[in-house]
C-alpha positions in Angstrom: 48.3 23.7 -7.7 50.8 20.9 -7.1 49.6 18.4 -4.7 52.2 16.5 -2.6 51.2 13.1 -1.3 52.3 12.8 2.3 54.3 9.9 3.3 53.0 8.2 6.4 55.7 7.9 9.1 55.5 4.2 9.2 56.3 4.1 5.4 59.0 6.7 5.3 61.8 4.6 6.7 62.4 1.4 8.7 62.1 1.9 12.3 65.2 2.7 14.1 66.6 0.0 16.4 66.4 0.4 20.1 70.0 0.7 20.6 70.3 4.0 18.7 68.8 6.1 21.5 70.7 8.2 23.8 72.7 6.3 26.4 72.8 3.2 24.3 76.1 1.4 23.9 77.6 0.9 20.5 76.1 -1.9 18.4 78.1 -4.9 17.4 79.9 -4.2 14.3 79.4 -6.6 11.3 82.3 -9.0 11.0 83.1 -9.2 14.7 81.0 -12.0 16.1 81.5 -11.9 19.8 81.0 -15.7 20.1 84.1 -16.3 17.9 86.1 -13.8 19.8 85.2 -15.6 22.9 86.1 -19.0 21.6 89.6 -17.8 20.5 90.3 -16.1 23.8 89.3 -19.2 25.8 91.3 -21.4 23.5 94.5 -19.3 24.1 93.8 -19.6 27.9 93.2 -23.3 27.8 96.2 -24.0 25.6 98.4 -22.0 28.1 97.1 -23.8 31.0 97.8 -27.2 29.4 101.3 -26.3 28.0 102.9 -23.6 30.1 105.4 -25.1 32.7 106.4 -25.2 35.5 103.2 -24.4 37.2 102.6 -25.1 40.9 102.2 -23.7 44.4 105.7 -22.9 45.4 108.8 -21.4 43.9 109.1 -20.8 40.2 105.9 -22.8 39.7 104.0 -20.3 41.8 105.4 -17.3 39.9 104.5 -18.9 36.7 100.9 -19.7 37.9 100.4 -16.1 39.1 101.7 -14.6 35.9 99.5 -17.0 34.0 96.4 -15.8 36.0 97.4 -12.2 35.3 97.8 -12.8 31.6 94.5 -14.8 31.4 92.7 -12.0 33.1 94.3 -9.3 30.8 93.4 -11.3 27.7 89.8 -12.0 28.9 89.3 -8.3 29.6 89.6 -7.4 26.0 86.0 -8.6 25.7 84.8 -5.7 27.9 82.6 -3.2 26.0 84.5 -0.2 24.8 82.0 2.2 26.3 82.6 0.8 29.8 86.4 1.2 29.7 88.0 4.6 29.5 90.9 5.1 27.1 93.3 5.7 30.1 92.1 2.7 31.9 92.6 0.6 28.7 96.1 1.9 28.3 97.1 1.0 31.9 95.5 -2.4 31.6 97.1 -3.2 28.3 100.5 -2.0 29.5 100.4 -4.2 32.6 99.3 -7.0 30.4 102.3 -6.6 28.1 104.6 -6.5 31.1 103.0 -9.7 32.5 103.2 -11.4 29.2 107.0 -10.5 28.8 107.6 -11.9 32.3 105.8 -15.1 31.7 107.9 -15.7 28.6 111.0 -15.3 30.7 110.0 -17.5 33.7 108.3 -20.3 31.8 109.7 -23.2 29.8 107.0 -23.2 27.1 106.9 -21.3 23.9 103.1 -21.0 24.2 103.5 -18.3 26.7 104.3 -16.1 23.6 100.6 -16.4 22.6 99.5 -13.9 25.4 101.8 -11.2 24.2 100.8 -11.8 20.6 97.0 -11.6 21.1 97.3 -8.6 23.6 99.4 -6.7 20.9 96.7 -7.3 18.3 94.1 -6.0 20.7 96.3 -2.9 21.4 95.7 -1.8 17.8 92.0 -2.5 18.0 91.4 -0.8 21.4 93.7 2.2 21.3 94.2 5.1 18.9 96.9 4.7 16.3 99.8 6.6 17.9 99.6 5.2 21.4 98.9 1.7 19.9 102.1 1.8 17.9 104.1 3.1 21.0 102.8 0.3 23.2 103.3 -2.3 20.5 106.9 -1.2 20.1 107.4 -1.4 23.8 105.9 -4.9 23.7 108.4 -6.1 21.0 111.4 -4.4 22.8 110.4 -6.0 26.1 109.8 -9.5 24.8 112.9 -9.4 22.7 115.0 -8.1 25.6 113.7 -10.9 27.9 115.0 -13.5 25.3 118.0 -11.8 24.2 119.4 -11.3 27.7 118.4 -14.7 28.8 116.5 -13.4 31.8 114.7 -16.7 32.4 114.9 -20.5 31.8 112.7 -20.1 28.7 115.2 -18.2 26.7 116.4 -21.2 24.7 112.7 -22.2 23.7 112.3 -19.1 21.5 114.8 -17.0 19.5 115.1 -13.4 20.6 114.1 -12.2 17.2 110.8 -13.8 17.5 110.3 -11.7 20.6 110.8 -8.6 18.5 107.8 -9.6 16.4 105.4 -9.8 19.4 104.1 -6.3 18.6 103.4 -6.9 14.9 99.8 -8.0 15.4 99.1 -4.4 16.3 98.9 -3.7 12.6 96.1 -6.2 12.2 94.3 -4.5 15.1 94.7 -1.1 13.7 93.2 -2.3 10.4 90.2 -4.0 12.2 89.6 -0.8 14.2 89.6 1.3 11.0 87.2 -1.0 9.4 85.0 -0.9 12.5 85.0 2.8 12.5 84.0 3.0 8.9 81.2 0.6 9.3 79.9 2.4 12.4 80.1 5.7 10.6 78.1 4.3 7.7 75.5 3.0 10.2 75.3 6.4 11.9 74.9 8.1 8.6 72.1 5.9 7.5 70.4 6.3 10.9 70.8 10.1 10.5 69.4 9.9 7.0 66.5 7.9 8.5 65.7 10.4 11.0 65.9 13.2 8.5 63.5 11.4 6.2 61.0 10.8 8.9 61.2 14.3 10.1 60.7 15.5 6.4 57.7 13.2 6.2 56.2 14.6 9.4 56.7 18.1 8.1 55.1 17.3 4.8 52.1 15.8 6.7 51.8 19.0 8.7 52.1 21.2 5.8 49.4 19.2 3.9 47.1 19.4 6.9 47.5 23.1 7.0 46.8 23.5 3.3 43.7 21.2 3.6 42.5 23.3 6.6 42.8 26.4 4.5 40.8 24.9 1.7 38.1 23.6 4.1 37.9 27.1 5.5 37.6 28.7 2.1 34.9 26.2 1.0 32.8 25.9 4.2 33.2 29.1 6.1 32.6 31.5 3.2 29.8 29.5 1.7 28.0 29.0 5.1 28.5 32.6 6.1 26.8 33.8 2.9 24.0 31.3 3.0 23.4 32.2 6.6 23.2 35.9 5.8 20.5 35.4 3.2 18.5 33.1 5.4 18.6 35.6 8.3 17.5 38.3 5.9 14.7 36.1 4.7 13.7 35.4 8.2 13.5 39.0 9.0 11.5 39.9 5.8 8.8 37.4 6.6 7.6 39.5 9.5 7.2 42.5 7.0 5.1 40.4 4.6 7.1 41.3 1.7 7.2 38.0 -0.1 9.0 39.4 -3.1 12.0 40.2 -1.1 11.8 36.9 0.8 11.8 35.1 -2.5 14.8 37.3 -3.5 16.8 36.4 -0.4 15.9 32.7 -0.8 17.0 32.7 -4.4 20.4 34.3 -3.4 20.7 31.6 -0.7 20.0 29.0 -3.3 22.6 30.5 -5.6 25.2 30.4 -2.8 24.5 26.8 -2.4 25.2 26.2 -6.0 28.4 28.4 -5.7 29.6 26.4 -2.7 29.3 23.2 -4.9 31.4 24.7 -7.5 33.9 25.6 -4.8 33.9 22.1 -3.5 34.6 20.9 -7.1 37.6 23.4 -7.2 39.0 21.9 -4.1 38.7 18.4 -5.5 40.4 19.6 -8.7 43.2 20.9 -6.6 43.7 17.7 -4.7 43.7 15.8 -8.0 46.3 18.3 -9.4 43.8 19.5 -12.1 44.9 22.9 -13.2 42.0 25.4 -13.3 42.2 28.0 -15.9 42.9 31.3 -14.0 41.1 34.0 -16.2 38.0 31.8 -16.9 37.6 30.6 -13.3 38.1 34.1 -12.0 35.5 35.5 -14.4 33.0 33.1 -13.3 33.7 33.6 -9.6 33.4 37.5 -9.9 30.0 37.0 -11.8 28.7 34.5 -9.4 29.4 37.0 -6.5 26.9 39.4 -8.1 29.4 41.7 -9.8 29.4 41.9 -13.6 31.9 43.7 -15.9 34.2 44.6 -13.0 37.2 42.5 -14.1 40.0 44.3 -15.9 42.9 42.3 -17.4 46.2 44.0 -18.1 49.2 42.5 -20.0 49.4 39.5 -22.1 47.3 36.6 -20.8 49.2 33.5 -20.3 49.0 30.2 -18.4 50.3 30.3 -14.8 51.5 27.4 -12.8 48.6 25.5 -11.1 49.7 26.4 -7.6 49.8 30.1 -8.4 46.4 30.0 -10.1 44.9 28.2 -7.2 46.4 30.6 -4.8 45.1 33.7 -6.7 41.6 32.1 -7.0 41.5 31.5 -3.2 42.5 35.1 -2.5 39.8 36.4 -4.9 37.3 34.3 -3.1 38.2 35.5 0.3 38.4 39.1 -0.8 34.9 38.8 -2.6 33.3 37.1 0.4 34.7 39.7 2.8 33.5 42.5 0.5 29.9 41.0 0.5 30.1 40.6 4.2 31.6 43.9 5.5 30.6 46.2 2.7 27.2 45.0 1.2 26.0 47.1 -1.7 29.5 48.5 -2.3 30.9 48.5 -5.8 33.9 46.1 -6.4 36.6 46.3 -9.0 39.0 43.4 -9.8 42.2 43.8 -11.8 44.4 40.9 -13.0 47.8 42.0 -14.4 50.2 39.7 -16.3 53.7 41.1 -16.0 56.8 39.5 -17.4 58.0 38.1 -14.0 54.9 38.1 -11.9 51.1 37.9 -11.9 49.2 40.6 -9.7 45.7 40.4 -8.5 44.0 43.5 -7.0 40.5 43.5 -5.5 39.0 46.9 -4.3 35.5 47.5 -2.8 33.9 50.8 -1.9 32.1 51.4 1.4 29.0 49.7 2.1 25.6 51.1 0.9 23.4 48.9 3.0 23.4 48.0 6.7 26.2 45.5 7.7 24.6 42.6 9.4 27.5 40.1 9.1 29.2 38.8 12.3 32.9 39.0 12.9 34.9 36.7 10.8 37.3 34.0 12.3 40.4 35.9 11.1 41.8 32.8 9.4 41.0 34.1 5.8 43.8 36.8 5.8 46.2 34.3 7.6 45.4 31.8 4.8 46.1 34.3 2.2 49.5 35.1 3.6 50.5 31.6 4.1 49.5 30.7 0.5 51.5 33.6 -1.1 54.5 33.1 1.2 54.8 29.5 0.0 55.1 30.7 -3.5 57.6 33.5 -2.6 55.1 36.3 -3.2 53.6 39.1 -1.2 50.1 40.2 -0.2 48.8 43.4 1.3 45.3 44.2 2.7 44.1 47.5 4.1 41.9 50.5 3.8 41.9 52.7 0.7 42.9 56.3 1.7 42.7 58.0 -1.7 41.2 57.8 -5.1 37.7 56.8 -6.1 37.7 53.9 -3.7 38.6 56.1 -0.7 37.0 54.6 2.4 36.9 51.2 1.0 39.2 48.2 1.3 41.9 46.8 -1.1 43.6 43.4 -1.3 46.6 43.0 -3.6 48.6 39.8 -4.2 51.8 39.5 -6.3 53.1 36.1 -7.2 56.3 35.6 -9.1 56.2 33.6 -12.3 
């Protein structure tokens, strides 16, 4: 039987960062250091404050000052997190910023006013989807070029109108940056999804392994202890009769069951170590140790079966033989192992009890364990009373495992 070592959850994958949970904002994308972006934005604002003229508290100077403040706010707003600004609000804000930048080019006498339109156009490509970004960038170029071409302000002689037409060109840089950002973010999300899948798979493997070990513990302990308890109760009841010979017989059977339980423990250890037990030899020893000799029939060409299949069939045989001894004491047992081309079949039939049944009710986990084991291997198992033939009135368990 193949043994899969479970991977602890803390070793399956690095822990997910705290910002990957629901409701968390997008993480910073590599290559876009917020501090650098802030420095560049503040540098544009400071350069504009020192060079854009006229700037005052009346007339054209007041208009220039107001437009400068509007442009500065529009430019600084590009540092707002994307998840806090809707696409519609971003479109409105950037459109107003472009209009204010074109107006500042027209009313001021400094070419540095062009920087606001230039950097806003670049952010349009980064913040908006491609189609609206290109439309708004084209509007920016036409608007800035028109202000200079039609000489709408005193600053028209500072910059050529053709330069105004290039105001929207940085949108291409913004689109490239946005595409790279989306690609990096998609890669991060894919890695995190793979992380979560790996951790879920590791947890599933742990639970599966626990279920398998639970079945093995049930097989080793429940069966062995039930048989030993049965013999000790029989010996205790026989003491009052004074029949020491039968007491010794019951004691000897209990002692034999102890030895058998040690063998079963060894089988379990072999399973955990991936040691493959020979199916036919082990099944023969198991049947004989249960007190039935010459009841095993082998049909077909004997061959080696996979370790998991062998272990599964041995556990089913163990369960069926124990149940036969518990619920049908004294009844004859027949075991048949059939090797077909595409499957291996194990059938165990027992006749009705010939002695009084004293065993208590089982836990019900044995049959569940059988079905779970066989289902994992893609096989089938049936268990029920025999309604015809020489074993009529008895019980039959049959397992078919592919391979």
